[in-house]
PDBQT receptor file of N, H, CA, C and O in Angstrom, charges set to zero:
ATOM      1  N   UNK A   1      23.935 228.172 170.009  1.00  0.00    +0.000 N 
ATOM      2  CA  UNK A   1      22.977 228.911 169.167  1.00  0.00    +0.000 C 
ATOM      3  C   UNK A   1      22.203 230.016 170.077  1.00  0.00    +0.000 C 
ATOM      4  O   UNK A   1      21.863 229.576 171.175  1.00  0.00    +0.000 OA
ATOM      5  N   UNK A   2      21.924 231.131 169.862  1.00  0.00    +0.000 N 
ATOM      6  H   UNK A   2      22.200 231.488 168.970  1.00  0.00    +0.000 HD
ATOM      7  CA  UNK A   2      21.551 232.044 170.666  1.00  0.00    +0.000 C 
ATOM      8  C   UNK A   2      19.941 232.212 170.497  1.00  0.00    +0.000 C 
ATOM      9  O   UNK A   2      19.544 232.497 169.366  1.00  0.00    +0.000 OA
ATOM     10  N   UNK A   3      19.197 232.093 171.306  1.00  0.00    +0.000 N 
ATOM     11  H   UNK A   3      19.519 231.862 172.224  1.00  0.00    +0.000 HD
ATOM     12  CA  UNK A   3      17.681 232.140 171.129  1.00  0.00    +0.000 C 
ATOM     13  C   UNK A   3      17.361 233.261 172.188  1.00  0.00    +0.000 C 
ATOM     14  O   UNK A   3      17.782 233.107 173.335  1.00  0.00    +0.000 OA
ATOM     15  N   UNK A   4      16.591 234.452 171.833  1.00  0.00    +0.000 N 
ATOM     16  H   UNK A   4      16.249 234.577 170.902  1.00  0.00    +0.000 HD
ATOM     17  CA  UNK A   4      16.307 235.412 172.664  1.00  0.00    +0.000 C 
ATOM     18  C   UNK A   4      15.008 235.078 173.340  1.00  0.00    +0.000 C 
ATOM     19  O   UNK A   4      14.127 234.394 172.820  1.00  0.00    +0.000 OA
ATOM     20  N   UNK A   5      14.953 235.622 174.562  1.00  0.00    +0.000 N 
ATOM     21  H   UNK A   5      15.669 236.177 174.985  1.00  0.00    +0.000 HD
ATOM     22  CA  UNK A   5      13.582 235.316 175.150  1.00  0.00    +0.000 C 
ATOM     23  C   UNK A   5      12.391 235.789 174.470  1.00  0.00    +0.000 C 
ATOM     24  O   UNK A   5      11.325 235.176 174.525  1.00  0.00    +0.000 OA
ATOM     25  N   UNK A   6      12.582 237.024 173.737  1.00  0.00    +0.000 N 
ATOM     26  H   UNK A   6      13.448 237.522 173.692  1.00  0.00    +0.000 HD
ATOM     27  CA  UNK A   6      11.198 237.407 172.751  1.00  0.00    +0.000 C 
ATOM     28  C   UNK A   6      10.775 236.444 171.864  1.00  0.00    +0.000 C 
ATOM     29  O   UNK A   6       9.589 236.201 171.640  1.00  0.00    +0.000 OA
ATOM     30  N   UNK A   7      11.959 235.746 171.222  1.00  0.00    +0.000 N 
ATOM     31  H   UNK A   7      12.922 235.944 171.404  1.00  0.00    +0.000 HD
ATOM     32  CA  UNK A   7      11.379 234.969 170.177  1.00  0.00    +0.000 C 
ATOM     33  C   UNK A   7      10.869 233.650 170.711  1.00  0.00    +0.000 C 
ATOM     34  O   UNK A   7       9.896 233.106 170.189  1.00  0.00    +0.000 OA
ATOM     35  N   UNK A   8      11.639 233.016 171.958  1.00  0.00    +0.000 N 
ATOM     36  H   UNK A   8      12.429 233.458 172.383  1.00  0.00    +0.000 HD
ATOM     37  CA  UNK A   8      11.086 231.894 172.346  1.00  0.00    +0.000 C 
ATOM     38  C   UNK A   8       9.420 232.181 173.053  1.00  0.00    +0.000 C 
ATOM     39  O   UNK A   8       8.605 231.260 172.993  1.00  0.00    +0.000 OA
ATOM     40  N   UNK A   9       9.089 233.332 173.612  1.00  0.00    +0.000 N 
ATOM     41  H   UNK A   9       9.751 234.080 173.660  1.00  0.00    +0.000 HD
ATOM     42  CA  UNK A   9       7.723 233.410 174.034  1.00  0.00    +0.000 C 
ATOM     43  C   UNK A   9       6.855 233.670 172.909  1.00  0.00    +0.000 C 
ATOM     44  O   UNK A   9       5.670 233.348 172.997  1.00  0.00    +0.000 OA
ATOM     45  N   UNK A  10       7.374 234.299 171.699  1.00  0.00    +0.000 N 
ATOM     46  H   UNK A  10       8.337 234.560 171.628  1.00  0.00    +0.000 HD
ATOM     47  CA  UNK A  10       6.368 234.124 170.537  1.00  0.00    +0.000 C 
ATOM     48  C   UNK A  10       6.206 232.972 169.868  1.00  0.00    +0.000 C 
ATOM     49  O   UNK A  10       5.175 232.752 169.231  1.00  0.00    +0.000 OA
ATOM     50  N   UNK A  11       7.311 232.023 169.947  1.00  0.00    +0.000 N 
ATOM     51  H   UNK A  11       8.148 232.201 170.464  1.00  0.00    +0.000 HD
ATOM     52  CA  UNK A  11       7.181 230.474 169.499  1.00  0.00    +0.000 C 
ATOM     53  C   UNK A  11       6.287 230.034 170.421  1.00  0.00    +0.000 C 
ATOM     54  O   UNK A  11       5.262 229.611 169.886  1.00  0.00    +0.000 OA
ATOM     55  N   UNK A  12       6.290 229.972 171.650  1.00  0.00    +0.000 N 
ATOM     56  H   UNK A  12       7.123 230.316 172.084  1.00  0.00    +0.000 HD
ATOM     57  CA  UNK A  12       5.312 229.354 172.515  1.00  0.00    +0.000 C 
ATOM     58  C   UNK A  12       3.829 229.814 172.295  1.00  0.00    +0.000 C 
ATOM     59  O   UNK A  12       2.847 229.125 172.568  1.00  0.00    +0.000 OA
ATOM     60  N   UNK A  13       3.808 231.037 171.781  1.00  0.00    +0.000 N 
ATOM     61  H   UNK A  13       4.606 231.597 171.559  1.00  0.00    +0.000 HD
ATOM     62  CA  UNK A  13       2.331 231.541 171.606  1.00  0.00    +0.000 C 
ATOM     63  C   UNK A  13       1.935 231.051 170.299  1.00  0.00    +0.000 C 
ATOM     64  O   UNK A  13       0.749 230.806 170.083  1.00  0.00    +0.000 OA
ATOM     65  N   UNK A  14       2.784 230.894 169.446  1.00  0.00    +0.000 N 
ATOM     66  H   UNK A  14       3.748 231.094 169.621  1.00  0.00    +0.000 HD
ATOM     67  CA  UNK A  14       2.147 229.925 168.210  1.00  0.00    +0.000 C 
ATOM     68  C   UNK A  14       2.050 228.765 168.424  1.00  0.00    +0.000 C 
ATOM     69  O   UNK A  14       1.150 228.261 167.752  1.00  0.00    +0.000 OA
ATOM     70  N   UNK A  15       2.681 227.926 169.204  1.00  0.00    +0.000 N 
ATOM     71  H   UNK A  15       3.412 228.335 169.751  1.00  0.00    +0.000 HD
ATOM     72  CA  UNK A  15       2.828 226.558 169.383  1.00  0.00    +0.000 C 
ATOM     73  C   UNK A  15       1.377 226.231 170.124  1.00  0.00    +0.000 C 
ATOM     74  O   UNK A  15       0.552 225.415 169.714  1.00  0.00    +0.000 OA
ATOM     75  N   UNK A  16       1.263 227.032 171.269  1.00  0.00    +0.000 N 
ATOM     76  H   UNK A  16       1.933 227.695 171.602  1.00  0.00    +0.000 HD
ATOM     77  CA  UNK A  16       0.040 226.906 172.355  1.00  0.00    +0.000 C 
ATOM     78  C   UNK A  16      -1.308 227.489 171.917  1.00  0.00    +0.000 C 
ATOM     79  O   UNK A  16      -2.360 226.852 171.866  1.00  0.00    +0.000 OA
ATOM     80  N   UNK A  17      -1.143 228.760 171.614  1.00  0.00    +0.000 N 
ATOM     81  H   UNK A  17      -0.288 229.277 171.655  1.00  0.00    +0.000 HD
ATOM     82  CA  UNK A  17      -2.548 229.416 171.283  1.00  0.00    +0.000 C 
ATOM     83  C   UNK A  17      -2.853 228.880 169.799  1.00  0.00    +0.000 C 
ATOM     84  O   UNK A  17      -3.904 228.255 169.659  1.00  0.00    +0.000 OA
ATOM     85  N   UNK A  18      -2.219 229.025 168.941  1.00  0.00    +0.000 N 
ATOM     86  H   UNK A  18      -1.366 229.533 169.055  1.00  0.00    +0.000 HD
ATOM     87  CA  UNK A  18      -2.551 228.523 167.403  1.00  0.00    +0.000 C 
ATOM     88  C   UNK A  18      -2.757 227.328 167.320  1.00  0.00    +0.000 C 
ATOM     89  O   UNK A  18      -3.692 226.965 166.607  1.00  0.00    +0.000 OA
ATOM     90  N   UNK A  19      -1.935 226.321 168.033  1.00  0.00    +0.000 N 
ATOM     91  H   UNK A  19      -1.174 226.616 168.612  1.00  0.00    +0.000 HD
ATOM     92  CA  UNK A  19      -2.044 224.978 168.452  1.00  0.00    +0.000 C 
ATOM     93  C   UNK A  19      -1.588 224.363 166.924  1.00  0.00    +0.000 C 
ATOM     94  O   UNK A  19      -2.145 223.412 166.375  1.00  0.00    +0.000 OA
ATOM     95  N   UNK A  20      -0.582 225.041 166.442  1.00  0.00    +0.000 N 
ATOM     96  H   UNK A  20      -0.129 225.813 166.888  1.00  0.00    +0.000 HD
ATOM     97  CA  UNK A  20       0.114 224.540 165.326  1.00  0.00    +0.000 C 
ATOM     98  C   UNK A  20       1.596 224.096 165.912  1.00  0.00    +0.000 C 
ATOM     99  O   UNK A  20       2.345 224.997 166.292  1.00  0.00    +0.000 OA
ATOM    100  N   UNK A  21       1.959 222.940 165.976  1.00  0.00    +0.000 N 
ATOM    101  H   UNK A  21       1.351 222.209 165.668  1.00  0.00    +0.000 HD
ATOM    102  CA  UNK A  21       3.070 222.379 166.108  1.00  0.00    +0.000 C 
ATOM    103  C   UNK A  21       4.173 221.987 165.066  1.00  0.00    +0.000 C 
ATOM    104  O   UNK A  21       4.988 221.134 165.416  1.00  0.00    +0.000 OA
ATOM    105  N   UNK A  22       4.246 222.415 164.092  1.00  0.00    +0.000 N 
ATOM    106  H   UNK A  22       3.583 223.108 163.808  1.00  0.00    +0.000 HD
ATOM    107  CA  UNK A  22       4.958 222.011 163.134  1.00  0.00    +0.000 C 
ATOM    108  C   UNK A  22       6.170 223.065 162.968  1.00  0.00    +0.000 C 
ATOM    109  O   UNK A  22       5.980 224.281 163.001  1.00  0.00    +0.000 OA
ATOM    110  N   UNK A  23       7.438 222.468 162.784  1.00  0.00    +0.000 N 
ATOM    111  H   UNK A  23       7.592 221.481 162.757  1.00  0.00    +0.000 HD
ATOM    112  CA  UNK A  23       8.411 223.345 162.561  1.00  0.00    +0.000 C 
ATOM    113  C   UNK A  23       8.319 224.092 161.288  1.00  0.00    +0.000 C 
ATOM    114  O   UNK A  23       8.657 225.264 161.449  1.00  0.00    +0.000 OA
ATOM    115  N   UNK A  24       7.999 223.825 160.165  1.00  0.00    +0.000 N 
ATOM    116  H   UNK A  24       7.725 222.873 160.034  1.00  0.00    +0.000 HD
ATOM    117  CA  UNK A  24       7.808 224.366 159.078  1.00  0.00    +0.000 C 
ATOM    118  C   UNK A  24       6.680 225.698 159.471  1.00  0.00    +0.000 C 
ATOM    119  O   UNK A  24       6.848 226.815 158.981  1.00  0.00    +0.000 OA
ATOM    120  N   UNK A  25       5.689 225.428 160.289  1.00  0.00    +0.000 N 
ATOM    121  H   UNK A  25       5.553 224.521 160.687  1.00  0.00    +0.000 HD
ATOM    122  CA  UNK A  25       4.868 226.745 160.662  1.00  0.00    +0.000 C 
ATOM    123  C   UNK A  25       5.914 227.733 161.457  1.00  0.00    +0.000 C 
ATOM    124  O   UNK A  25       6.034 228.943 161.267  1.00  0.00    +0.000 OA
ATOM    125  N   UNK A  26       6.550 227.025 162.273  1.00  0.00    +0.000 N 
ATOM    126  H   UNK A  26       6.452 226.042 162.427  1.00  0.00    +0.000 HD
ATOM    127  CA  UNK A  26       7.158 228.075 162.992  1.00  0.00    +0.000 C 
ATOM    128  C   UNK A  26       8.153 228.787 162.117  1.00  0.00    +0.000 C 
ATOM    129  O   UNK A  26       8.245 230.014 162.173  1.00  0.00    +0.000 OA
ATOM    130  N   UNK A  27       8.876 228.092 161.340  1.00  0.00    +0.000 N 
ATOM    131  H   UNK A  27       8.802 227.096 161.294  1.00  0.00    +0.000 HD
ATOM    132  CA  UNK A  27       9.762 228.889 160.392  1.00  0.00    +0.000 C 
ATOM    133  C   UNK A  27       9.145 230.030 159.676  1.00  0.00    +0.000 C 
ATOM    134  O   UNK A  27       9.765 231.088 159.566  1.00  0.00    +0.000 OA
ATOM    135  N   UNK A  28       7.836 229.857 159.133  1.00  0.00    +0.000 N 
ATOM    136  H   UNK A  28       7.332 228.998 159.223  1.00  0.00    +0.000 HD
ATOM    137  CA  UNK A  28       7.164 230.921 158.196  1.00  0.00    +0.000 C 
ATOM    138  C   UNK A  28       6.952 231.824 159.165  1.00  0.00    +0.000 C 
ATOM    139  O   UNK A  28       7.585 232.875 159.069  1.00  0.00    +0.000 OA
ATOM    140  N   UNK A  29       6.143 231.671 160.176  1.00  0.00    +0.000 N 
ATOM    141  H   UNK A  29       5.629 230.817 160.255  1.00  0.00    +0.000 HD
ATOM    142  CA  UNK A  29       5.647 232.787 161.210  1.00  0.00    +0.000 C 
ATOM    143  C   UNK A  29       6.954 233.610 161.910  1.00  0.00    +0.000 C 
ATOM    144  O   UNK A  29       6.909 234.814 162.161  1.00  0.00    +0.000 OA
ATOM    145  N   UNK A  30       7.900 232.912 162.129  1.00  0.00    +0.000 N 
ATOM    146  H   UNK A  30       7.937 231.934 161.925  1.00  0.00    +0.000 HD
ATOM    147  CA  UNK A  30       9.045 233.690 162.795  1.00  0.00    +0.000 C 
ATOM    148  C   UNK A  30      10.029 234.169 161.691  1.00  0.00    +0.000 C 
ATOM    149  O   UNK A  30      10.839 235.088 161.818  1.00  0.00    +0.000 OA
ATOM    150  N   UNK A  31       9.877 233.586 160.854  1.00  0.00    +0.000 N 
ATOM    151  H   UNK A  31       9.219 232.840 160.751  1.00  0.00    +0.000 HD
ATOM    152  CA  UNK A  31      11.177 234.319 159.727  1.00  0.00    +0.000 C 
ATOM    153  C   UNK A  31      12.578 233.506 159.915  1.00  0.00    +0.000 C 
ATOM    154  O   UNK A  31      13.611 234.122 159.649  1.00  0.00    +0.000 OA
ATOM    155  N   UNK A  32      12.655 232.330 160.302  1.00  0.00    +0.000 N 
ATOM    156  H   UNK A  32      11.816 231.830 160.518  1.00  0.00    +0.000 HD
ATOM    157  CA  UNK A  32      13.942 231.683 161.090  1.00  0.00    +0.000 C 
ATOM    158  C   UNK A  32      14.269 230.409 160.191  1.00  0.00    +0.000 C 
ATOM    159  O   UNK A  32      13.422 229.889 159.464  1.00  0.00    +0.000 OA
ATOM    160  N   UNK A  33      15.110 230.119 160.269  1.00  0.00    +0.000 N 
ATOM    161  H   UNK A  33      15.797 230.541 160.860  1.00  0.00    +0.000 HD
ATOM    162  CA  UNK A  33      15.764 228.846 159.816  1.00  0.00    +0.000 C 
ATOM    163  C   UNK A  33      15.370 227.468 160.563  1.00  0.00    +0.000 C 
ATOM    164  O   UNK A  33      15.031 227.408 161.744  1.00  0.00    +0.000 OA
ATOM    165  N   UNK A  34      15.471 226.373 159.679  1.00  0.00    +0.000 N 
ATOM    166  H   UNK A  34      15.746 226.422 158.719  1.00  0.00    +0.000 HD
ATOM    167  CA  UNK A  34      14.993 225.167 160.132  1.00  0.00    +0.000 C 
ATOM    168  C   UNK A  34      15.554 224.735 161.361  1.00  0.00    +0.000 C 
ATOM    169  O   UNK A  34      14.877 224.257 162.270  1.00  0.00    +0.000 OA
ATOM    170  N   UNK A  35      17.084 224.936 161.410  1.00  0.00    +0.000 N 
ATOM    171  H   UNK A  35      17.635 225.324 160.671  1.00  0.00    +0.000 HD
ATOM    172  CA  UNK A  35      17.755 224.514 162.767  1.00  0.00    +0.000 C 
ATOM    173  C   UNK A  35      17.325 225.027 163.935  1.00  0.00    +0.000 C 
ATOM    174  O   UNK A  35      17.045 224.355 164.928  1.00  0.00    +0.000 OA
ATOM    175  N   UNK A  36      17.245 226.562 163.818  1.00  0.00    +0.000 N 
ATOM    176  H   UNK A  36      17.472 227.108 163.011  1.00  0.00    +0.000 HD
ATOM    177  CA  UNK A  36      16.700 227.270 165.139  1.00  0.00    +0.000 C 
ATOM    178  C   UNK A  36      15.392 227.029 165.424  1.00  0.00    +0.000 C 
ATOM    179  O   UNK A  36      15.023 227.088 166.597  1.00  0.00    +0.000 OA
ATOM    180  N   UNK A  37      14.467 226.712 164.366  1.00  0.00    +0.000 N 
ATOM    181  H   UNK A  37      14.767 226.664 163.413  1.00  0.00    +0.000 HD
ATOM    182  CA  UNK A  37      13.015 226.329 164.838  1.00  0.00    +0.000 C 
ATOM    183  C   UNK A  37      13.047 225.057 165.180  1.00  0.00    +0.000 C 
ATOM    184  O   UNK A  37      12.127 224.764 165.943  1.00  0.00    +0.000 OA
ATOM    185  N   UNK A  38      13.896 224.013 164.854  1.00  0.00    +0.000 N 
ATOM    186  H   UNK A  38      14.643 224.251 164.234  1.00  0.00    +0.000 HD
ATOM    187  CA  UNK A  38      14.101 222.709 165.554  1.00  0.00    +0.000 C 
ATOM    188  C   UNK A  38      14.176 222.994 166.901  1.00  0.00    +0.000 C 
ATOM    189  O   UNK A  38      13.268 222.717 167.684  1.00  0.00    +0.000 OA
ATOM    190  N   UNK A  39      15.468 223.667 167.292  1.00  0.00    +0.000 N 
ATOM    191  H   UNK A  39      16.206 223.892 166.656  1.00  0.00    +0.000 HD
ATOM    192  CA  UNK A  39      15.943 223.843 168.596  1.00  0.00    +0.000 C 
ATOM    193  C   UNK A  39      14.537 224.488 169.688  1.00  0.00    +0.000 C 
ATOM    194  O   UNK A  39      14.332 224.027 170.810  1.00  0.00    +0.000 OA
ATOM    195  N   UNK A  40      13.714 225.589 169.074  1.00  0.00    +0.000 N 
ATOM    196  H   UNK A  40      13.881 225.964 168.162  1.00  0.00    +0.000 HD
ATOM    197  CA  UNK A  40      12.970 226.072 169.785  1.00  0.00    +0.000 C 
ATOM    198  C   UNK A  40      11.874 225.300 170.175  1.00  0.00    +0.000 C 
ATOM    199  O   UNK A  40      11.237 225.515 171.206  1.00  0.00    +0.000 OA
ATOM    200  N   UNK A  41      11.571 224.153 169.150  1.00  0.00    +0.000 N 
ATOM    201  H   UNK A  41      12.088 223.978 168.313  1.00  0.00    +0.000 HD
ATOM    202  CA  UNK A  41      10.583 223.185 169.425  1.00  0.00    +0.000 C 
ATOM    203  C   UNK A  41      10.915 222.055 170.252  1.00  0.00    +0.000 C 
ATOM    204  O   UNK A  41      10.131 221.308 170.838  1.00  0.00    +0.000 OA
ATOM    205  N   UNK A  42      12.306 222.019 170.227  1.00  0.00    +0.000 N 
ATOM    206  H   UNK A  42      12.943 222.626 169.751  1.00  0.00    +0.000 HD
ATOM    207  CA  UNK A  42      12.848 220.889 171.052  1.00  0.00    +0.000 C 
ATOM    208  C   UNK A  42      12.728 221.520 172.638  1.00  0.00    +0.000 C 
ATOM    209  O   UNK A  42      12.633 220.797 173.630  1.00  0.00    +0.000 OA
ATOM    210  N   UNK A  43      12.749 222.896 172.673  1.00  0.00    +0.000 N 
ATOM    211  H   UNK A  43      12.826 223.483 171.868  1.00  0.00    +0.000 HD
ATOM    212  CA  UNK A  43      13.103 223.571 174.099  1.00  0.00    +0.000 C 
ATOM    213  C   UNK A  43      11.523 223.348 174.471  1.00  0.00    +0.000 C 
ATOM    214  O   UNK A  43      11.198 222.769 175.507  1.00  0.00    +0.000 OA
ATOM    215  N   UNK A  44      10.743 223.766 173.703  1.00  0.00    +0.000 N 
ATOM    216  H   UNK A  44      11.007 224.237 172.861  1.00  0.00    +0.000 HD
ATOM    217  CA  UNK A  44       9.037 223.896 174.205  1.00  0.00    +0.000 C 
ATOM    218  C   UNK A  44       8.780 222.229 174.697  1.00  0.00    +0.000 C 
ATOM    219  O   UNK A  44       8.103 221.876 175.663  1.00  0.00    +0.000 OA
ATOM    220  N   UNK A  45       9.447 221.429 173.841  1.00  0.00    +0.000 N 
ATOM    221  H   UNK A  45       9.997 221.716 173.057  1.00  0.00    +0.000 HD
ATOM    222  CA  UNK A  45       8.541 220.025 174.293  1.00  0.00    +0.000 C 
ATOM    223  C   UNK A  45       9.207 219.549 175.362  1.00  0.00    +0.000 C 
ATOM    224  O   UNK A  45       8.624 218.704 176.041  1.00  0.00    +0.000 OA
ATOM    225  N   UNK A  46      10.238 219.874 175.657  1.00  0.00    +0.000 N 
ATOM    226  H   UNK A  46      10.711 220.560 175.105  1.00  0.00    +0.000 HD
ATOM    227  CA  UNK A  46      11.059 219.567 176.976  1.00  0.00    +0.000 C 
ATOM    228  C   UNK A  46      10.578 220.186 178.062  1.00  0.00    +0.000 C 
ATOM    229  O   UNK A  46      10.288 219.565 179.085  1.00  0.00    +0.000 OA
ATOM    230  N   UNK A  47      10.449 221.472 177.935  1.00  0.00    +0.000 N 
ATOM    231  H   UNK A  47      10.684 221.976 177.104  1.00  0.00    +0.000 HD
ATOM    232  CA  UNK A  47      10.027 222.007 179.012  1.00  0.00    +0.000 C 
ATOM    233  C   UNK A  47      10.919 222.515 180.164  1.00  0.00    +0.000 C 
ATOM    234  O   UNK A  47      10.418 223.155 181.089  1.00  0.00    +0.000 OA
ATOM    235  N   UNK A  48      12.084 222.268 180.121  1.00  0.00    +0.000 N 
ATOM    236  H   UNK A  48      12.491 221.748 179.370  1.00  0.00    +0.000 HD
ATOM    237  CA  UNK A  48      13.051 222.349 181.066  1.00  0.00    +0.000 C 
ATOM    238  C   UNK A  48      13.835 223.588 181.122  1.00  0.00    +0.000 C 
ATOM    239  O   UNK A  48      14.617 223.928 180.235  1.00  0.00    +0.000 OA
ATOM    240  N   UNK A  49      13.566 224.342 182.344  1.00  0.00    +0.000 N 
ATOM    241  H   UNK A  49      12.930 224.066 183.064  1.00  0.00    +0.000 HD
ATOM    242  CA  UNK A  49      14.486 225.564 182.677  1.00  0.00    +0.000 C 
ATOM    243  C   UNK A  49      15.781 225.450 182.266  1.00  0.00    +0.000 C 
ATOM    244  O   UNK A  49      16.225 226.406 181.629  1.00  0.00    +0.000 OA
ATOM    245  N   UNK A  50      16.653 224.321 182.514  1.00  0.00    +0.000 N 
ATOM    246  H   UNK A  50      16.293 223.545 183.032  1.00  0.00    +0.000 HD
ATOM    247  CA  UNK A  50      17.996 224.326 182.661  1.00  0.00    +0.000 C 
ATOM    248  C   UNK A  50      18.398 224.259 180.863  1.00  0.00    +0.000 C 
ATOM    249  O   UNK A  50      19.340 224.806 180.289  1.00  0.00    +0.000 OA
ATOM    250  N   UNK A  51      17.457 223.507 180.365  1.00  0.00    +0.000 N 
ATOM    251  H   UNK A  51      16.692 223.063 180.831  1.00  0.00    +0.000 HD
ATOM    252  CA  UNK A  51      17.835 223.398 178.698  1.00  0.00    +0.000 C 
ATOM    253  C   UNK A  51      17.900 224.848 178.255  1.00  0.00    +0.000 C 
ATOM    254  O   UNK A  51      18.897 225.354 177.741  1.00  0.00    +0.000 OA
ATOM    255  N   UNK A  52      16.564 225.579 178.537  1.00  0.00    +0.000 N 
ATOM    256  H   UNK A  52      15.754 225.167 178.955  1.00  0.00    +0.000 HD
ATOM    257  CA  UNK A  52      16.286 226.850 177.873  1.00  0.00    +0.000 C 
ATOM    258  C   UNK A  52      17.368 227.735 178.375  1.00  0.00    +0.000 C 
ATOM    259  O   UNK A  52      17.853 228.537 177.577  1.00  0.00    +0.000 OA
ATOM    260  N   UNK A  53      17.780 227.696 179.522  1.00  0.00    +0.000 N 
ATOM    261  H   UNK A  53      17.386 227.044 180.170  1.00  0.00    +0.000 HD
ATOM    262  CA  UNK A  53      18.675 228.780 180.137  1.00  0.00    +0.000 C 
ATOM    263  C   UNK A  53      20.252 228.444 179.190  1.00  0.00    +0.000 C 
ATOM    264  O   UNK A  53      21.046 229.351 178.938  1.00  0.00    +0.000 OA
ATOM    265  N   UNK A  54      20.428 227.296 178.852  1.00  0.00    +0.000 N 
ATOM    266  H   UNK A  54      19.783 226.559 179.056  1.00  0.00    +0.000 HD
ATOM    267  CA  UNK A  54      21.482 227.182 178.145  1.00  0.00    +0.000 C 
ATOM    268  C   UNK A  54      21.640 227.839 176.801  1.00  0.00    +0.000 C 
ATOM    269  O   UNK A  54      22.744 228.224 176.414  1.00  0.00    +0.000 OA
ATOM    270  N   UNK A  55      20.542 227.969 176.085  1.00  0.00    +0.000 N 
ATOM    271  H   UNK A  55      19.646 227.657 176.399  1.00  0.00    +0.000 HD
ATOM    272  CA  UNK A  55      20.143 228.537 174.716  1.00  0.00    +0.000 C 
ATOM    273  C   UNK A  55      19.846 230.054 174.889  1.00  0.00    +0.000 C 
ATOM    274  O   UNK A  55      19.905 230.767 173.887  1.00  0.00    +0.000 OA
ATOM    275  N   UNK A  56      19.556 230.547 175.997  1.00  0.00    +0.000 N 
ATOM    276  H   UNK A  56      19.509 229.968 176.810  1.00  0.00    +0.000 HD
ATOM    277  CA  UNK A  56      19.549 231.767 176.423  1.00  0.00    +0.000 C 
ATOM    278  C   UNK A  56      20.801 232.480 176.445  1.00  0.00    +0.000 C 
ATOM    279  O   UNK A  56      20.882 233.692 176.249  1.00  0.00    +0.000 OA
ATOM    280  N   UNK A  57      21.712 231.771 176.669  1.00  0.00    +0.000 N 
ATOM    281  H   UNK A  57      21.646 230.786 176.828  1.00  0.00    +0.000 HD
ATOM    282  CA  UNK A  57      23.146 232.653 177.172  1.00  0.00    +0.000 C 
ATOM    283  C   UNK A  57      23.760 233.111 175.822  1.00  0.00    +0.000 C 
ATOM    284  O   UNK A  57      23.741 232.332 174.869  1.00  0.00    +0.000 OA
ATOM    285  N   UNK A  58      24.254 234.236 175.717  1.00  0.00    +0.000 N 
ATOM    286  H   UNK A  58      24.269 234.869 176.490  1.00  0.00    +0.000 HD
ATOM    287  CA  UNK A  58      25.024 234.620 174.492  1.00  0.00    +0.000 C 
ATOM    288  C   UNK A  58      26.277 234.037 174.426  1.00  0.00    +0.000 C 
ATOM    289  O   UNK A  58      26.978 233.866 175.424  1.00  0.00    +0.000 OA
ATOM    290  N   UNK A  59      26.627 233.693 173.193  1.00  0.00    +0.000 N 
ATOM    291  H   UNK A  59      26.058 233.832 172.382  1.00  0.00    +0.000 HD
ATOM    292  CA  UNK A  59      28.081 233.259 172.966  1.00  0.00    +0.000 C 
ATOM    293  C   UNK A  59      29.260 234.067 173.090  1.00  0.00    +0.000 C 
ATOM    294  O   UNK A  59      29.021 235.236 172.785  1.00  0.00    +0.000 OA
ATOM    295  N   UNK A  60      30.429 233.859 173.425  1.00  0.00    +0.000 N 
ATOM    296  H   UNK A  60      30.623 232.910 173.673  1.00  0.00    +0.000 HD
ATOM    297  CA  UNK A  60      31.378 234.565 173.254  1.00  0.00    +0.000 C 
ATOM    298  C   UNK A  60      31.905 234.640 171.888  1.00  0.00    +0.000 C 
ATOM    299  O   UNK A  60      31.924 233.694 171.101  1.00  0.00    +0.000 OA
ATOM    300  N   UNK A  61      32.320 235.794 171.664  1.00  0.00    +0.000 N 
ATOM    301  H   UNK A  61      32.305 236.562 172.303  1.00  0.00    +0.000 HD
ATOM    302  CA  UNK A  61      32.869 236.041 169.995  1.00  0.00    +0.000 C 
ATOM    303  C   UNK A  61      34.167 236.093 170.174  1.00  0.00    +0.000 C 
ATOM    304  O   UNK A  61      34.652 236.867 170.999  1.00  0.00    +0.000 OA
ATOM    305  N   UNK A  62      34.923 235.261 169.413  1.00  0.00    +0.000 N 
ATOM    306  H   UNK A  62      34.529 234.632 168.743  1.00  0.00    +0.000 HD
ATOM    307  CA  UNK A  62      36.334 235.290 169.364  1.00  0.00    +0.000 C 
ATOM    308  C   UNK A  62      36.854 236.162 168.088  1.00  0.00    +0.000 C 
ATOM    309  O   UNK A  62      36.502 235.833 166.955  1.00  0.00    +0.000 OA
ATOM    310  N   UNK A  63      37.794 237.403 168.331  1.00  0.00    +0.000 N 
ATOM    311  H   UNK A  63      38.080 237.670 169.251  1.00  0.00    +0.000 HD
ATOM    312  CA  UNK A  63      37.969 238.237 167.115  1.00  0.00    +0.000 C 
ATOM    313  C   UNK A  63      39.305 237.481 166.716  1.00  0.00    +0.000 C 
ATOM    314  O   UNK A  63      40.106 236.881 167.433  1.00  0.00    +0.000 OA
ATOM    315  N   UNK A  64      39.295 237.720 165.207  1.00  0.00    +0.000 N 
ATOM    316  H   UNK A  64      38.644 238.207 164.624  1.00  0.00    +0.000 HD
ATOM    317  CA  UNK A  64      40.712 237.180 164.598  1.00  0.00    +0.000 C 
ATOM    318  C   UNK A  64      41.595 238.469 164.451  1.00  0.00    +0.000 C 
ATOM    319  O   UNK A  64      41.207 239.624 164.279  1.00  0.00    +0.000 OA
ATOM    320  N   UNK A  65      42.630 238.083 164.540  1.00  0.00    +0.000 N 
ATOM    321  H   UNK A  65      42.945 237.144 164.680  1.00  0.00    +0.000 HD
ATOM    322  CA  UNK A  65      43.666 239.471 164.420  1.00  0.00    +0.000 C 
ATOM    323  C   UNK A  65      43.933 239.889 162.912  1.00  0.00    +0.000 C 
ATOM    324  O   UNK A  65      44.649 240.857 162.657  1.00  0.00    +0.000 OA
TER     325      UNK A  65
């Protein structure tokens, strides 16, 4: 799953500044689905640079012939 830096920074702002740590609130504010919001919350909760780096990489797209 690809999470861009802008989305991650916006999520951090919502979580830390507004102090609302629910996945549902993150979904509503960012207009994203549950799975993506859950991954972002997990990344924020862990606070690991390595974990964030894995999700910031773009996936390779395989084209079908």
